[in-house]
PLY file of the C-alpha trace (Angstrom):
ply
format ascii 1.0
element vertex 257
property float x
property float y
property float z
element edge 256
property int vertex1
property int vertex2
end_header
-19.02 -2.46 -15.39
-18.25 -0.99 -11.96
-16.27 -3.35 -9.73
-15.79 -2.29 -6.11
-13.52 -3.46 -3.33
-14.82 -2.66 0.15
-13.39 -3.75 3.48
-16.54 -3.47 5.61
-14.82 -4.14 8.97
-17.60 -6.41 10.20
-20.56 -7.14 7.94
-23.10 -7.34 10.77
-22.07 -4.01 12.26
-21.82 -2.38 8.84
-24.80 -3.96 7.07
-26.88 -0.72 6.97
-23.94 1.11 5.37
-23.42 -1.71 2.85
-27.07 -1.84 1.82
-27.05 1.95 1.59
-24.05 1.82 -0.72
-25.56 -0.88 -2.94
-28.83 1.03 -3.20
-27.27 4.41 -3.95
-24.40 3.39 -6.23
-25.75 0.20 -7.86
-22.28 -1.26 -8.59
-22.13 -4.36 -10.76
-19.71 -6.30 -8.54
-18.61 -5.74 -4.94
-15.70 -7.57 -3.32
-16.00 -7.49 0.46
-13.29 -8.12 3.04
-13.15 -8.54 6.81
-16.64 -9.96 7.17
-15.85 -11.11 10.73
-18.66 -13.64 10.44
-18.97 -17.40 10.07
-20.56 -18.63 6.84
-23.92 -19.21 8.48
-24.01 -15.63 9.77
-23.65 -14.04 6.35
-26.72 -11.80 5.65
-27.64 -13.41 2.34
-31.33 -12.52 2.53
-30.74 -8.81 3.10
-28.23 -8.69 0.26
-30.59 -10.52 -2.09
-33.35 -8.09 -1.18
-31.00 -5.33 -2.31
-30.73 -7.06 -5.69
-27.45 -8.92 -5.34
-26.37 -12.54 -5.48
-23.34 -13.56 -3.44
-20.65 -16.11 -2.71
-18.70 -15.89 0.52
-15.95 -17.50 2.55
-16.52 -16.62 6.19
-14.69 -17.07 9.46
-16.00 -16.45 12.93
-14.78 -13.24 14.48
-12.24 -12.12 11.89
-11.16 -12.28 8.23
-13.81 -13.38 5.72
-14.32 -12.39 2.08
-17.26 -12.26 -0.32
-18.21 -11.35 -3.89
-21.57 -9.76 -4.68
-23.05 -9.41 -8.18
-25.96 -7.21 -9.21
-28.87 -9.27 -10.49
-26.81 -12.46 -10.74
-25.19 -15.21 -8.73
-21.39 -15.14 -9.03
-20.01 -18.47 -10.22
-17.46 -19.49 -7.61
-14.14 -20.74 -8.98
-11.92 -20.98 -5.91
-11.70 -20.28 -2.19
-8.34 -20.11 -0.47
-4.85 -20.33 -1.95
-2.58 -23.33 -2.37
0.73 -23.57 -0.56
-0.10 -23.99 3.13
-2.62 -26.74 3.84
-2.74 -25.77 7.52
-3.78 -22.19 6.74
-7.41 -21.84 7.79
-7.71 -18.07 7.33
-10.59 -17.00 5.07
-8.77 -14.48 2.90
-9.40 -15.36 -0.75
-12.43 -16.10 -2.89
-12.68 -16.05 -6.68
-15.68 -16.06 -8.98
-16.74 -15.28 -12.52
-19.32 -12.58 -13.24
-20.46 -11.79 -16.78
-17.26 -13.12 -18.31
-14.90 -11.36 -15.88
-12.93 -13.29 -13.26
-12.97 -11.40 -9.96
-11.10 -12.18 -6.75
-11.74 -10.71 -3.31
-8.49 -10.57 -1.35
-7.76 -9.82 2.30
-4.01 -9.93 2.62
-2.58 -10.34 6.14
-1.71 -7.19 8.08
1.62 -8.57 9.27
2.18 -6.57 12.45
4.25 -6.64 14.58
7.50 -6.51 12.65
9.55 -8.65 12.87
7.63 -11.76 13.87
5.62 -14.75 12.69
2.70 -12.60 11.52
4.99 -10.66 9.21
6.55 -13.87 7.92
3.05 -15.20 7.21
2.20 -12.00 5.31
5.21 -12.41 3.04
4.47 -16.07 2.40
0.86 -15.19 1.59
1.95 -12.62 -0.99
4.12 -15.27 -2.61
1.20 -17.71 -2.70
-1.02 -15.06 -4.26
1.66 -14.30 -6.84
1.92 -17.94 -7.88
-1.83 -18.15 -8.40
-1.86 -14.79 -10.20
0.50 -16.22 -12.82
-1.96 -19.04 -13.44
-4.74 -16.50 -13.87
-2.71 -14.52 -16.40
-2.10 -17.71 -18.35
-5.87 -18.08 -18.84
-5.87 -14.87 -20.90
-9.18 -13.68 -19.51
-10.24 -10.32 -18.07
-9.33 -10.65 -14.38
-9.63 -8.19 -11.49
-7.74 -8.89 -8.26
-9.60 -6.64 -5.83
-9.06 -6.25 -2.14
-7.39 -4.96 0.97
-3.75 -5.78 0.31
-2.46 -4.21 3.53
0.43 -2.76 1.52
1.19 0.92 0.99
3.06 0.65 -2.32
4.66 4.11 -2.56
5.63 7.01 -0.33
2.96 9.18 -1.96
0.31 6.62 -0.98
0.45 7.67 2.69
-0.20 10.89 4.60
3.09 10.59 6.50
5.97 8.29 5.63
7.48 8.89 9.05
4.31 7.92 10.90
4.08 4.55 9.14
7.78 3.79 8.70
7.84 0.92 11.21
4.51 -0.60 10.17
4.27 -3.90 8.27
2.24 -2.13 5.58
5.29 -0.13 4.49
8.21 -2.46 5.00
10.51 -2.95 1.98
9.65 -6.66 1.88
5.92 -5.89 1.73
6.41 -3.38 -1.05
8.74 -5.67 -2.97
6.16 -8.44 -2.83
3.43 -6.16 -4.14
5.62 -4.72 -6.88
6.72 -8.19 -7.98
3.05 -9.17 -8.29
2.23 -6.09 -10.38
5.33 -6.67 -12.53
3.87 -9.97 -13.75
1.71 -7.88 -16.06
-1.02 -6.48 -13.83
-2.25 -2.88 -13.98
-2.80 -1.02 -10.71
-6.04 0.72 -11.71
-6.07 3.48 -9.10
-2.39 4.27 -9.65
-2.99 4.45 -13.39
-5.80 6.95 -12.97
-4.00 8.95 -10.24
-0.29 8.67 -11.07
0.62 11.43 -8.64
-0.66 9.54 -5.61
-2.32 11.30 -2.70
-5.43 9.13 -2.95
-6.41 7.39 0.30
-8.69 4.39 0.81
-8.30 3.96 4.60
-8.51 6.31 7.59
-7.93 4.92 11.07
-10.54 5.40 13.80
-7.81 6.72 16.12
-6.32 10.19 16.58
-8.85 11.97 14.39
-7.38 10.45 11.24
-10.54 11.01 9.20
-10.97 14.59 10.33
-7.30 15.31 9.53
-7.43 13.36 6.24
-4.53 11.30 7.58
-5.08 8.24 5.42
-3.30 5.91 3.08
-3.90 3.63 0.11
-4.05 -0.09 0.85
-7.13 -1.16 -1.16
-6.10 -2.04 -4.71
-7.63 -3.32 -7.94
-5.15 -5.09 -10.20
-6.21 -5.72 -13.80
-5.03 -8.41 -16.21
-4.12 -7.15 -19.70
-7.57 -7.96 -21.12
-9.24 -6.13 -18.22
-6.81 -3.20 -18.47
-7.74 -2.78 -22.13
-11.29 -2.04 -20.94
-10.32 0.43 -18.17
-12.37 3.63 -18.26
-11.83 4.94 -14.73
-11.06 4.25 -11.09
-11.68 6.20 -7.90
-12.58 6.11 -4.21
-16.11 6.77 -2.97
-14.60 8.73 -0.10
-17.80 10.26 1.28
-18.97 6.89 2.58
-16.10 6.86 5.09
-17.61 9.92 6.77
-21.04 8.45 7.41
-22.31 7.35 10.80
-20.79 4.07 12.02
-18.85 3.68 8.78
-16.05 1.25 8.06
-12.53 2.66 8.34
-12.13 1.87 4.61
-13.93 3.63 1.76
-15.34 1.73 -1.24
-12.74 1.78 -4.01
-13.64 0.98 -7.61
-12.68 0.44 -11.20
-14.89 0.88 -14.26
-14.47 -1.42 -17.26
-15.95 -0.83 -20.71
-18.42 -3.34 -22.07
0 1
1 2
2 3
3 4
4 5
5 6
6 7
7 8
8 9
9 10
10 11
11 12
12 13
13 14
14 15
15 16
16 17
17 18
18 19
19 20
20 21
21 22
22 23
23 24
24 25
25 26
26 27
27 28
28 29
29 30
30 31
31 32
32 33
33 34
34 35
35 36
36 37
37 38
38 39
39 40
40 41
41 42
42 43
43 44
44 45
45 46
46 47
47 48
48 49
49 50
50 51
51 52
52 53
53 54
54 55
55 56
56 57
57 58
58 59
59 60
60 61
61 62
62 63
63 64
64 65
65 66
66 67
67 68
68 69
69 70
70 71
71 72
72 73
73 74
74 75
75 76
76 77
77 78
78 79
79 80
80 81
81 82
82 83
83 84
84 85
85 86
86 87
87 88
88 89
89 90
90 91
91 92
92 93
93 94
94 95
95 96
96 97
97 98
98 99
99 100
100 101
101 102
102 103
103 104
104 105
105 106
106 107
107 108
108 109
109 110
110 111
111 112
112 113
113 114
114 115
115 116
116 117
117 118
118 119
119 120
120 121
121 122
122 123
123 124
124 125
125 126
126 127
127 128
128 129
129 130
130 131
131 132
132 133
133 134
134 135
135 136
136 137
137 138
138 139
139 140
140 141
141 142
142 143
143 144
144 145
145 146
146 147
147 148
148 149
149 150
150 151
151 152
152 153
153 154
154 155
155 156
156 157
157 158
158 159
159 160
160 161
161 162
162 163
163 164
164 165
165 166
166 167
167 168
168 169
169 170
170 171
171 172
172 173
173 174
174 175
175 176
176 177
177 178
178 179
179 180
180 181
181 182
182 183
183 184
184 185
185 186
186 187
187 188
188 189
189 190
190 191
191 192
192 193
193 194
194 195
195 196
196 197
197 198
198 199
199 200
200 201
201 202
202 203
203 204
204 205
205 206
206 207
207 208
208 209
209 210
210 211
211 212
212 213
213 214
214 215
215 216
216 217
217 218
218 219
219 220
220 221
221 222
222 223
223 224
224 225
225 226
226 227
227 228
228 229
229 230
230 231
231 232
232 233
233 234
234 235
235 236
236 237
237 238
238 239
239 240
240 241
241 242
242 243
243 244
244 245
245 246
246 247
247 248
248 249
249 250
250 251
251 252
252 253
253 254
254 255
255 256
C-alpha cells in the first residue's frame, strides 16, 4: 500500500502534473495539501477519470487539503481540529481507506517570527498532538501525512545558516514536532534515511532546484500498527523537475498488506 503526501501548490495550476503522477505511479492513497481552491472548485471529475475517489476540505485562494484513494471513495472521519472554534483554515482532513486511517495535514508556515502567525503555528501543533493521542488510543494503523512546515533536524536542510531565522527551524517548532513523534509515532522517511540529506521541497527562488538547495518538511508519521507494516519510504524527486511543477515533490511510505 503506497501512501503519498503531496503539496500541489494550487490544484488547478498543477492538475496536469497531479493526473500525470496518478497515472504513472498508481499510488493507493494520496494526501494533497495547499489546494488553494474552494470546495466547489475541486476537480472531482478529472480525478475520478484517473481512477480515484476523493474527499476534500477546500478554501478559496489558500490552504485546502484532500485525500484520494485508488478505486475507492475514502470514508471521511473528520475535518478540522478541535481547540479553536474561530479557526476557519482548511488544514486537516481524515479518512479511512482499506482499514488504514489517513490524515492529510497542512501545518501553518508561521512566518514571520516572532508574531501572531508563529503563535498560531505553535498552537496548531499542540491541537494536532492532542488529536494524535486520541488516534493512538484507537490502536489502528494510522498515517499522519502532510506538509508540516517543520525542518526537524539540521541534516534535513541544505544550509542551517540560510534557514536559521525561519519559522520552519525555530526551536519551538522542532520541539513541537519532536513531542508529537515522541507519543509513539514513527517518522517513516527518517527511519528509512537515518542520515538525513533527503529533501522534499525546493523553493522557486534563487535556483534552489538547480542547486539542490532543499529541505525536508513533508512527513509521514506512522502509528505502531502502521509502523509494523513499513516496507519503505522515499521521495519521487524527479516530479519536482517537470514543467510547471509544484515546489514540493511527492513523498511516500509503503506498507505491507
